[in-house]
LOPA-421400 format. One record per residue (C-alpha): residue number from 1; x, y, z. Coordinates in steps of 0.001 Angstrom, whole numbers. Layout:
<recs>
NUM_X_Y_Z
...
</recs>
This chain:
<recs>
1_-20420_55059_164519
2_-19888_54799_168244
3_-16533_54063_169943
4_-16318_50737_171643
5_-15411_50586_175297
6_-12157_48749_176484
7_-10830_48172_179965
8_-7355_49200_181224
9_-4957_46467_182590
10_-3990_46043_186311
11_-346_46386_187167
12_1363_43840_189262
13_4461_44104_191562
14_7363_41762_191004
15_7337_38456_192914
16_10146_35874_193215
17_8500_32458_192724
18_11771_30491_192448
19_13044_30585_196130
20_9857_29585_197911
21_8665_26977_195478
22_12182_25481_194946
23_12500_25175_198895
24_9221_23299_199008
25_10326_20935_196209
26_13607_20281_197880
27_11869_19571_201201
28_9116_17460_199781
29_10829_15343_197141
30_14026_13285_197530
31_17175_14340_195584
32_17239_13040_192126
33_15931_13502_188677
34_12440_14214_189633
35_13457_16966_192100
36_15734_18523_189476
37_12900_18410_186967
38_10487_20250_189339
39_12988_23001_190082
40_13401_23542_186432
41_9719_23859_186027
42_9610_26386_188882
43_12110_28504_186936
44_10035_28310_183855
45_7000_29380_185743
46_8785_32367_187085
47_9843_33317_183505
48_6316_32946_182406
49_5108_35338_184995
50_7612_37834_183966
51_6628_37740_180412
52_2935_37903_181160
53_3056_40694_183884
54_6452_42226_183955
55_6304_44139_180636
56_3841_46213_178584
57_1671_43881_176412
58_862_44764_172724
59_-2798_44656_171757
60_-2221_41343_169886
61_-3406_37868_170088
62_103_36621_170914
63_159_38835_174215
64_-3287_37484_175167
65_-1927_33906_174548
66_850_34576_177105
67_-1645_35740_179744
68_-3863_32718_179164
69_-860_30357_179365
70_121_31847_182646
71_-3411_31608_183916
72_-3744_27928_182871
73_-402_27275_184749
74_-1694_28846_187795
75_-4813_26680_187704
76_-2616_23606_187165
77_-110_24395_189979
78_-2735_25543_192583
79_-3679_22059_193719
80_-96_20831_193609
81_1439_23307_196113
82_157_24209_199458
83_-454_27919_198839
84_-1671_29483_202096
85_-659_31932_204668
86_696_29427_207160
87_2433_26993_204670
88_3687_28263_201403
89_3169_31956_201734
90_3447_34074_198550
91_2289_37704_198764
92_1019_39039_195449
93_589_42794_195100
94_-1683_44447_192359
95_-2740_47982_191761
96_-6360_49096_190979
97_-6788_49258_187154
98_-9149_52349_187441
99_-7702_54371_190255
100_-5102_56858_189033
101_-3939_57795_192476
102_-3144_61308_193888
103_-63_63418_194018
104_778_62139_197551
105_-971_58830_197931
106_-393_56888_194699
107_-2761_54354_193297
108_-4707_51997_195402
109_-3310_48495_195648
110_-3859_45396_197592
111_-1465_42744_198707
112_-2607_39265_199485
113_-927_35864_200213
114_-3378_34016_198009
115_-2892_32350_194695
116_-6621_32729_194112
117_-5995_36560_194107
118_-3231_36152_191492
119_-5421_34054_189244
120_-8358_36535_189722
121_-6149_39518_188611
122_-4423_37603_185748
123_-7918_36706_184438
124_-9031_40330_184752
125_-5970_41321_182577
126_-6780_38689_180105
127_-10328_40071_179839
128_-9205_43716_179648
129_-6618_42780_176907
130_-9299_40865_174909
131_-11520_44051_175127
132_-8564_46141_173839
133_-7770_43723_171100
134_-11464_43575_169991
135_-11762_47423_169897
136_-8681_47547_167617
137_-10287_45219_164988
138_-11252_46527_161551
139_-15041_46068_161566
140_-15215_46690_157752
141_-14392_43149_156963
142_-15638_39729_158115
143_-12410_38625_159779
144_-12380_41816_162007
145_-16015_41272_162908
146_-15614_37696_163776
147_-12463_38389_165778
148_-14118_41270_167658
149_-17143_39178_168524
150_-14806_36326_169776
151_-12811_38552_172069
152_-15782_40465_173443
153_-17422_37207_174424
154_-14204_35968_175973
155_-13863_39223_178012
156_-17580_38931_179059
157_-17050_35263_180211
158_-13878_36166_182107
159_-15412_39191_183900
160_-18425_36996_184712
161_-16214_34242_186131
162_-14466_36785_188284
163_-17788_37953_189643
164_-18741_34402_190625
165_-15415_33515_192262
166_-13619_36626_193557
167_-15151_36592_197147
168_-14381_32979_197754
169_-10871_33352_196196
170_-9938_36343_198300
171_-11897_35762_201629
172_-11765_39625_202045
173_-12960_42812_200486
174_-11387_43254_197057
175_-10331_46435_195215
176_-12988_48254_193370
177_-11857_47078_189909
178_-12494_43322_190749
179_-15423_43711_192942
180_-18328_41645_191969
181_-20517_44744_191035
182_-17784_46208_188725
183_-16892_42984_186839
184_-20541_42149_186623
185_-21237_45454_184836
186_-18075_45010_182670
187_-19332_41630_181622
188_-22712_43037_180638
189_-20948_45740_178557
190_-18701_43324_176706
191_-21730_41163_175942
192_-23680_44201_174617
193_-20690_45174_172356
194_-20431_41574_171095
195_-24183_41633_170143
196_-23486_45006_168419
197_-20738_43290_166383
198_-23188_40727_165285
199_-25654_43433_164343
200_-22964_45024_162164
201_-22094_41646_160587
202_-25775_41074_159613
203_-26105_44667_158220
204_-22910_44164_156066
205_-24249_40878_154860
206_-27570_42513_154042
207_-29606_40055_155909
208_-33365_40347_156238
209_-34532_43462_157912
210_-36528_41427_160415
211_-33410_39666_161684
212_-31368_42894_161736
213_-34051_44628_163751
214_-34148_41823_166355
215_-30349_41902_166626
216_-30329_45587_167161
217_-33171_45463_169627
218_-31353_42795_171689
219_-28180_44880_171606
220_-30267_47918_172871
221_-31596_45656_175634
222_-28150_44634_176600
223_-26870_48206_176619
224_-29910_49230_178751
225_-29093_46497_181356
226_-25489_47739_181562
227_-26659_51382_181743
228_-28945_50513_184624
229_-26071_48662_186459
230_-23873_51768_186018
231_-26453_53944_187641
232_-25628_52483_190874
233_-22872_54836_191926
234_-20704_52246_193615
235_-20618_49898_190730
236_-17878_51485_188813
237_-14936_53807_189742
238_-15972_57421_189654
239_-13827_58636_186710
240_-14495_55583_184621
241_-18262_55882_185449
242_-18734_59596_184730
243_-16350_60230_181881
244_-16505_57165_179721
245_-19060_54526_180407
246_-22318_55998_181270
247_-22681_58398_178307
248_-21560_55884_175807
249_-23907_53274_177165
250_-26820_55717_177019
251_-25908_56812_173470
252_-25538_53201_172245
253_-28906_52156_173765
254_-30626_54874_171789
255_-28556_54165_168611
256_-29375_50416_168667
257_-33049_51138_169387
258_-33089_53566_166637
259_-31576_50973_164262
260_-34087_48451_165278
261_-37003_50862_164565
262_-35452_51792_161196
263_-35156_48142_160031
264_-38635_47430_161410
265_-40052_50261_159571
266_-38636_48887_156165
267_-40458_45697_157199
268_-43709_47586_157902
269_-43335_49344_154379
270_-43087_45920_152813
271_-46332_44911_154470
272_-48058_48178_153234
273_-48248_49507_156825
274_-47252_53015_155965
275_-48518_54685_159078
276_-46472_52352_161203
277_-43514_53068_159018
278_-43771_56725_159621
279_-44371_56266_163439
280_-41226_54102_163757
281_-39188_56515_161603
282_-40340_59301_163882
283_-39400_57477_166938
284_-35958_56617_165485
285_-35362_60354_164481
286_-36280_61496_168092
287_-33758_58849_169504
288_-30971_59997_167182
289_-31744_63583_167865
290_-31486_62933_171699
291_-27962_61280_171022
292_-26847_64177_168911
293_-27958_66768_171412
294_-26632_64963_174628
295_-23708_62665_173677
296_-22262_64247_170423
297_-18842_64542_171897
298_-18773_60654_172489
299_-20725_59443_169474
300_-21296_60620_165902
301_-24784_59703_164555
302_-24755_62120_161530
303_-24847_59323_158968
304_-27529_57443_160714
305_-29601_60598_161274
306_-29322_61503_157591
307_-30514_58006_156667
308_-33468_58105_159038
309_-34516_61616_157998
310_-34362_60897_154336
311_-36553_57734_154706
312_-38940_59678_157014
313_-39342_62535_154460
314_-40007_60165_151649
315_-42487_58073_153732
316_-44363_61259_154857
317_-44524_62499_151264
318_-45824_59222_149947
319_-48412_58958_152743
320_-49609_62484_152361
321_-50139_62233_148536
322_-50979_58622_147965
323_-51728_56402_150971
324_-53268_58640_153633
325_-52627_55993_156293
326_-53221_56867_159872
327_-49954_57301_161945
328_-50332_55455_165194
329_-48734_56414_168529
330_-45411_54717_169480
331_-46970_53097_172436
332_-49488_51366_170208
333_-46902_49794_167934
334_-46099_46085_168266
335_-42919_45206_170179
336_-39984_44312_168082
337_-38500_40843_168814
338_-35136_39986_170159
339_-32391_37554_168920
340_-29399_37001_171168
341_-26622_35432_169119
342_-23874_36065_171736
343_-22962_34065_174970
344_-20199_34737_177450
345_-17432_32249_176893
346_-17129_29670_179721
347_-13924_29769_181601
348_-12643_26257_181633
349_-8900_25786_181801
350_-6887_25242_179656
351_-7803_28423_177739
352_-4536_28652_175837
353_-4134_26639_172662
354_-367_26019_173419
355_-671_25080_177104
356_1740_22386_178417
357_1645_21693_182141
358_5096_22243_183584
359_4233_20085_186650
360_2500_17339_184872
361_4096_14530_186841
362_3575_16309_190243
363_448_14891_191956
364_-2127_17272_193485
365_-1680_18279_197169
366_-4823_16407_198103
367_-3181_13222_196782
368_75_14251_198438
369_-1676_14717_201794
370_-3456_11417_201351
371_-207_9739_200498
372_1400_11170_203610
373_-1428_9782_205848
374_-1352_6569_204022
375_2414_6171_204564
376_1933_7045_208175
377_-736_4408_208515
378_1596_1876_206716
379_4453_2663_208966
380_2285_2239_211951
381_1154_-1187_210733
382_4737_-2223_209950
383_6037_-1019_213305
384_3217_-2673_215226
385_4021_-6025_213561
386_7751_-5679_213895
387_7477_-4327_217392
388_5131_-7252_218458
389_7686_-9814_217162
390_10677_-7992_218845
391_8766_-7824_222166
392_8096_-11522_221938
393_11773_-12222_221172
394_12950_-10213_224175
395_10523_-12044_226352
396_11829_-15288_225130
397_15578_-14138_225778
398_14578_-12960_229171
399_12877_-16224_230081
400_15939_-18310_228835
401_18327_-15967_230644
402_16562_-16472_233901
403_16718_-20211_233406
404_20520_-19829_232433
405_19849_-21518_229162
406_21592_-22549_227028
407_24629_-21941_229202
408_23415_-24529_231824
409_23441_-27134_229158
410_26948_-26099_227823
411_28405_-25790_231296
412_28356_-29430_232335
413_32059_-29551_233044
414_31778_-26676_235534
415_35281_-25027_234850
416_35121_-23620_231290
417_33312_-20751_229681
418_30027_-21788_228045
419_29978_-21531_224229
420_26935_-19091_224343
421_28505_-16872_226758
422_31825_-16780_224834
423_29847_-15884_221577
424_28033_-13092_223475
425_31353_-11666_224737
426_32842_-11676_221226
427_29680_-9875_219888
428_29927_-7074_222550
429_33640_-6515_221744
430_32796_-6325_217990
431_30125_-3562_218691
432_32621_-1366_220527
433_32240_-2626_224077
434_31705_-351_227029
435_33347_2768_225479
436_30749_3097_222592
437_27860_2945_225137
438_29456_5650_227288
439_30215_7830_224267
440_26563_7547_222992
441_25173_8477_226478
442_27704_11367_226731
443_26387_12709_223435
444_22705_12735_224292
445_22526_15917_226425
446_24335_17881_223720
447_21890_16781_221044
448_18972_17420_223420
449_20117_20848_224251
450_20611_21704_220431
451_17218_20541_219658
452_15774_22631_222472
453_17532_25725_221102
454_16265_25236_217633
455_12630_24756_218898
456_12877_27851_221226
457_14219_30025_218443
458_11513_28939_216054
459_8744_29771_218473
460_10376_33102_219494
461_10148_34225_215941
462_6409_33568_215949
463_5971_35243_219245
464_7797_38486_218090
465_5939_38784_214818
466_2558_38071_216643
467_3435_40880_219177
468_3996_43363_216413
469_871_42369_214630
470_-1168_42912_217734
471_365_46340_218327
472_-368_47427_214739
473_-3893_46044_214988
474_-4494_48056_218194
475_-3203_51179_216387
476_-5183_50754_213215
477_-8129_49008_214389
478_-10448_48013_211612
479_-8010_49159_208953
480_-5682_46477_209812
481_-7639_43876_208055
482_-5300_40972_207576
483_-5552_37593_209200
484_-4473_37758_212892
485_-1091_36180_213481
486_-2546_34295_216449
487_-5028_32478_214278
488_-2591_31807_211516
489_124_30351_213723
490_-2197_27846_215445
491_-979_24797_213341
492_2708_25767_213861
493_2152_26285_217575
494_521_22814_217844
495_3309_21335_215954
496_5893_23036_218219
497_3979_21822_221286
498_4162_18301_219961
499_7966_18633_219649
500_8173_20114_223029
501_6264_17201_224550
502_8707_14701_222835
503_11767_16545_224256
504_10206_16550_227832
505_9566_12889_227593
506_12986_12393_226261
507_14478_13778_229556
508_12601_11136_231574
509_13600_8288_229084
510_17206_9331_229301
511_17199_8459_233028
512_15700_5125_232256
513_18560_4352_229868
514_21147_5492_232340
515_19622_3426_235190
516_19497_319_233025
517_23093_807_232005
518_24216_1379_235422
519_22626_-1897_236628
520_24440_-3980_233985
521_27631_-1938_233680
522_29849_-4342_235693
523_28735_-7450_233782
524_29115_-5760_230480
525_32786_-4744_231461
526_33331_-8270_232392
527_32155_-9564_228994
528_34616_-7130_227384
529_37606_-8641_229113
530_39822_-11364_227470
531_38754_-14952_227625
532_41160_-16002_230356
533_40137_-13151_232661
534_36391_-13907_231907
535_36974_-17561_232788
536_38760_-16578_235982
537_35914_-14308_236968
538_33221_-17122_236671
539_33099_-19210_239808
540_33972_-22957_239364
541_31536_-25727_240355
542_31512_-29548_240768
543_31368_-31322_237403
544_27949_-32614_236242
545_29287_-34952_233569
546_26877_-37561_234601
547_23991_-35564_232976
548_25790_-35654_229504
549_23698_-37656_227139
550_20647_-37862_229398
551_17198_-37642_227842
552_16342_-34434_229670
553_19400_-32625_228189
554_18535_-33869_224748
555_14941_-32696_225061
556_15946_-29206_226266
557_18524_-28828_223501
558_15934_-29776_220983
559_13384_-27265_222377
560_16073_-24540_222504
561_16923_-25267_218806
562_13153_-24810_217862
563_13236_-21413_219545
564_16321_-20485_217587
565_14655_-21476_214458
566_11551_-19485_215437
567_13739_-16326_216018
568_15396_-16840_212619
569_11829_-17108_210929
570_10960_-13861_212678
571_13919_-11988_211267
572_13064_-13144_207811
573_9389_-12254_208293
574_10475_-8799_209569
575_12488_-8294_206326
576_9510_-9241_204250
577_7213_-6989_206075
578_9526_-3926_205582
579_9929_-4740_201816
580_6143_-4568_201047
581_5615_-1613_198655
582_2443_-330_196871
583_1822_2885_195010
584_-1435_4417_196401
585_-1095_7576_194276
586_-2979_5833_191376
587_-5764_4826_193589
588_-6071_8304_195076
589_-5799_10012_191699
590_-8659_7833_190351
591_-10842_8627_193311
592_-10107_12294_192957
593_-10950_12271_189314
594_-14187_10285_189712
595_-15606_11885_192992
596_-13732_15160_193232
597_-12580_14085_196785
598_-10612_11379_198451
599_-11939_9101_201200
600_-8313_8367_202495
601_-9315_6360_205521
602_-11499_3852_203716
603_-9083_3420_200843
604_-5931_3233_203030
605_-7403_763_205500
606_-8771_-1461_202774
607_-5473_-1655_200988
608_-3410_-2123_204070
609_-5648_-5005_205093
610_-4957_-6638_201718
611_-1186_-6038_201919
612_-520_-7015_205555
613_-3379_-9335_206562
614_-1455_-12448_205772
615_1709_-11243_207605
616_-466_-10482_210582
617_-1642_-14020_210748
618_1908_-15280_210519
619_2934_-13083_213417
620_81_-14271_215609
621_1078_-17944_214772
622_4676_-17219_215811
623_3492_-15828_219134
624_1393_-18872_219829
625_4267_-21204_218897
626_6598_-19344_221296
627_4203_-19621_224268
628_3919_-23177_223571
629_7698_-23830_223384
630_8449_-21816_226485
631_5996_-23722_228438
632_7786_-26922_227435
633_11217_-25542_228125
634_10178_-24580_231649
635_8919_-28100_232206
636_12067_-29678_231007
637_14159_-27207_232871
638_12602_-28251_236169
639_13487_-31840_235512
640_16932_-30817_234504
641_17387_-28810_237731
642_16210_-31813_239779
643_18917_-34041_238420
644_21832_-31546_238868
645_23941_-31666_242035
646_23011_-28607_243998
647_25746_-26875_246089
648_26864_-23287_246826
649_29582_-23208_244164
650_27157_-24350_241481
651_24582_-21806_242512
652_26971_-18885_242428
653_28344_-20014_238982
654_24789_-20266_237580
655_23846_-16840_239018
656_26957_-15224_237318
657_26147_-16929_233920
658_22511_-15610_234138
659_23870_-12022_234805
660_26227_-12351_231940
661_23557_-13496_229593
662_21215_-10751_230792
663_24028_-8016_230427
664_24604_-9121_226829
665_20866_-8789_225979
666_20746_-5359_227794
667_23815_-4167_225994
668_22373_-4989_222613
669_19105_-3278_223451
670_20671_-181_224959
671_23040_122_222130
672_20327_-97_219562
673_18237_2362_221470
674_20964_4881_221847
675_21863_4694_218085
676_18298_5117_217217
677_18070_8060_219601
678_20975_9883_217950
679_20178_8800_214480
680_16379_8682_214328
681_13766_10813_216093
682_15011_10014_219613
683_15681_6857_221619
684_13279_8200_224229
685_10218_7795_222034
686_11524_4327_221034
687_11695_3292_224605
688_8341_4579_225348
689_6529_3050_222335
690_8665_-53_222035
691_8773_137_218200
692_11084_1723_215816
693_10447_5208_214486
694_13001_5296_211777
695_10155_4774_209169
696_8648_8006_210306
697_11537_10286_210781
698_15189_10458_209720
699_16526_12836_212288
700_14984_14944_214953
701_17406_17797_214354
702_16633_17743_210693
703_12949_17838_211491
704_13330_20811_213776
705_15372_22495_211250
706_12688_22118_208615
707_10251_23405_211315
708_12408_26451_211909
709_12694_27088_208173
710_8882_26906_207988
711_8545_29361_210723
712_11198_31677_209257
713_9479_31661_205789
714_6085_32469_207121
715_7350_35261_209414
716_9327_36797_206491
717_6189_36664_204323
718_4090_38262_207055
719_6778_40928_207487
720_6533_41728_203751
721_2772_41730_203851
722_2945_44074_206949
723_5150_46484_205138
724_2825_46611_202144
725_-90_47134_204209
726_1562_49820_206266
727_2508_51641_203103
728_-998_51232_201775
729_-2496_52673_204873
730_-50_55580_204996
731_-1047_56332_201400
732_-4820_56161_202324
733_-4324_58537_205186
734_-2408_60919_202953
735_-5333_61037_200452
736_-8031_61564_203211
737_-9205_65316_203635
738_-7696_67366_206295
739_-9561_67809_209551
740_-11952_70799_209878
741_-10293_74158_210591
742_-10243_75205_214263
743_-11884_78487_215503
744_-9768_81400_215744
745_-9405_82671_219422
746_-11204_85929_220200
747_-8114_87790_220952
748_-6659_87120_217548
749_-9770_88162_215545
750_-10235_91614_214098
751_-12422_94101_215933
752_-15174_95450_213741
753_-18159_97584_214143
754_-21383_95729_214688
755_-23059_94898_211479
756_-26772_94638_210869
757_-26390_91416_208723
758_-23785_89057_207339
759_-20848_90102_205256
760_-21785_90247_201531
761_-20053_88098_198899
762_-16838_89509_197497
763_-17323_91602_194376
764_-14901_92549_191620
765_-13091_95690_192667
766_-13363_98842_190456
767_-10290_100713_189139
768_-8959_102744_192040
769_-5905_105182_192199
770_-2820_103625_193429
771_-2397_104599_197087
772_937_106407_197943
773_3471_104654_200006
774_3619_105650_203566
775_4696_104293_207018
776_2117_102948_209367
777_180_105584_211258
778_1097_106357_214927
779_-918_106946_217891
780_-383_110443_219336
781_-1594_111688_222639
782_-2810_115315_222932
783_177_116236_224994
784_2665_114788_222509
785_947_116558_219656
786_1078_120009_221289
787_4756_119573_222345
788_6020_118556_219012
789_8174_121278_217314
790_8650_121774_213593
791_12380_121100_214033
792_11781_117509_214881
793_9335_116846_211996
794_10666_114956_208923
795_9515_115958_205425
796_5983_114803_204618
797_4929_112883_201629
798_3275_114986_198912
799_-436_115300_199610
800_-3058_113546_197576
801_-6704_114635_197006
802_-8647_113841_200114
803_-12067_112478_199845
804_-14884_114175_201724
805_-15569_113129_205165
806_-17347_109651_205386
807_-19621_108129_207975
808_-18092_105257_209962
809_-18430_101899_208176
810_-21191_99477_208963
811_-18861_96452_208639
812_-15372_95405_209017
813_-12991_97134_206604
814_-9855_95112_207326
815_-7525_94897_210268
816_-6894_97995_212356
817_-3808_100159_211725
818_-869_99699_214126
819_-205_102814_216058
820_3253_104345_217022
821_3118_106716_219808
822_4842_110153_219031
823_4987_109687_215274
824_4162_113207_213855
825_1886_113983_210884
826_-914_111534_211575
827_-3372_112241_214338
828_-5065_109528_216359
829_-8417_110952_217735
830_-8995_112442_220248
831_-6221_114931_220084
832_-5392_118544_221227
833_-5777_121475_218918
834_-2685_122241_216879
835_-2909_125494_214776
836_70_124568_212672
837_-1006_120998_211685
838_-2460_121573_208267
839_-50_123984_206814
840_2856_122331_208309
841_2217_118821_207018
842_745_119762_203654
843_-2625_118453_204609
844_-5631_119922_202695
845_-7924_122141_204722
846_-11132_120514_205891
847_-14018_122982_205867
848_-15639_123650_209193
849_-19220_122252_209623
850_-21167_124222_212019
851_-22980_122478_214815
852_-26195_123767_216300
853_-25533_125585_219574
854_-21825_125988_219122
855_-19595_128922_218299
856_-18175_129553_214807
857_-14668_128687_213601
858_-11939_129051_214937
859_-13040_128226_218452
860_-10704_126002_220412
861_-12485_123081_222172
862_-12109_122456_225761
863_-8887_120932_226864
864_-8773_117142_226219
865_-11886_117154_223998
866_-11871_116358_220208
867_-12458_119161_217685
868_-16196_119029_216659
869_-16746_117861_213025
870_-13191_116629_212494
871_-12853_113371_210628
872_-12383_110393_212922
873_-9830_108661_210576
874_-7148_110090_208318
875_-8329_110675_204751
876_-5504_108546_203251
877_-6666_105426_205198
878_-9553_104297_202946
879_-7592_103472_199709
880_-5275_101088_201358
881_-7698_98352_202025
882_-9970_98022_199088
883_-13110_95859_199328
884_-12533_92620_197190
</recs>
């Protein structure tokens, strides 16, 4: 029977998956058991790729299982890693399965930074291997037939899936083997072969002839569709199209149609339609004869031909002697029905029976991105609430410091340090005093410079690669068909511009910190001194002991106590707000599974409102309480100030105490800001936004280093892709035909006699005598010929038989002889008469041909004139340039 068609596998280049994927895991997940588990999974994925693509695969189900497992794992890992040209860039290189290359160029291959391209090529290999396994099955038993049908349908489904998805997966023109036209044709071929296997199964099971005829007719129909697809010259690679596919498809179309006619003829015989039987057998015999005459080297139909001819002979004999039924024309016969028992296998991962997701615990990138945005929204909410309370507390402290409270109530004696001032002084000393602030301010320029250098270096890498890409694009024009670097780097440049903006604002904020520090530097230094020096620096005033125990003082103290309790409540509330946690990944995963997409904004805002709605109400209540208490404190302080004895010393003392309290508050705030500036993103942004950013970032330098690594990775991947594309373009140029040959200049062409028509085609030369060896002929002037003496003449070559004189040729006989002036023995016409020439140089005598009106021989011609009738070229010249 016919040979089944199988598809060759594509060849992949080696790719290291461990380094880029492990780096992404390390950056995206905190150190711990989860990170270690994902890194081990990355290593297993790399091993799986090597097993599937890095070695030759046997035509066995176990090899197909490895390919399918790798394909399933790619489908599983695709949504969990940001595979793209500007994020996690992995370049996959595959060779065309059908292109054998050339001596200089090699095979056609394509390199793309696309996981969809890798999936497409792996699925192609799975389909190709399935076709090879099916073609190796033993079709003489049921197991072999079932396995062949299964694998052909799998191959058909895989090729069909590639046809539907390849353009969207690649976003560029694919190689010929995975183009939609090619894989669509291959899908039809595999489906036709699966239908043929069902026909063979029905035949071996001896099913009803009506069923077998329908199966065969359907197979013929499938083969006919595939044959029509192949007739489009660009659908399949040339060698595969001309040498293997087209003749086999044409032959099988005829064979299946012949089988359908054969079994339908048996059904006609059973119904006593003997003329129809003969007509169908005759049609089947013609089809088989066509196959035998045209496609005998591809398909053997001897057995089928003998079977049809025997049946036709018997049918004709019976009809001629017994039935005498009229034989109808083939066009008048009823159409044979069709029965399609095959269907392309749907490609729905997992395809492997032993598939286990290596990254089962890792959530998809859509969920990761939604989680990232949710965490940002959550941090903004927390910082807004905490920042609001801290702003209110700072306002409260500022108001109390301007009123010299509570120091005014504690300083009724007028000659000792108030308790609140003493506590503030001890607090500053415990935090490092003035030196810690100065050291933090000193470190800021160095950190800022380092961050600028990291950012500048990162952007410079992008600029250099983009410049190279633009130069090559201008050189190769449309051939340089990869994504322009300018478009690819837009997100990175936007991120870099954001960092640049932060650093620029940081310079301005640095000055704000220094100005504030300079304003309170003297008072902070005073608070750092010992208690006796601090007490001596504070002016003394007249005692106000008469106010001790007064109602105004007691009211003020009660109000200040309420403010202190309110501040303590805020610290507790801040801790509660920061401690709120909720796992939104479950909500996002559920939404992704149900709707196929995540409405992050709606889900996040709804959840944040549930989590922080009550805390927001408590913060607003605290703000209202503070406003009310501060109003009461200001009223009470006015009464208190009216009762105090007012003098210059008292005013000076009160002013100093106010400055000391304000210096303490500024010290605490500046110290906190500077530590946030060196530890978190930057103190600059904190001062500008008035809330902590430690929830967003851990360290500006670390963030910029991550940004630098991201730029380095994508530039390296682009360089690798650039080198691959350059190599491919060089190979393509080497395979292209050379440019047309240029015209030879006139002075280099051979002079020839004018010809009446074009030069005839070369002909096979006849046997000619071997020409004698001789030096090139010279050019001899008449004077040189007559002056030559025998003593100077070298021995001549033995003469050969000279042909009779010939007319000048009508076309070019080859390049002209070179001439050497003064060389004896060969004469360049015209020449002077030499009576010794023939005998002296062993040249045969040329008979004189009389010319009308001229004297007989020997008659010397006039001086300087050629001798009449003498040959214009030496006789030996003709044999040396035979016509080819």
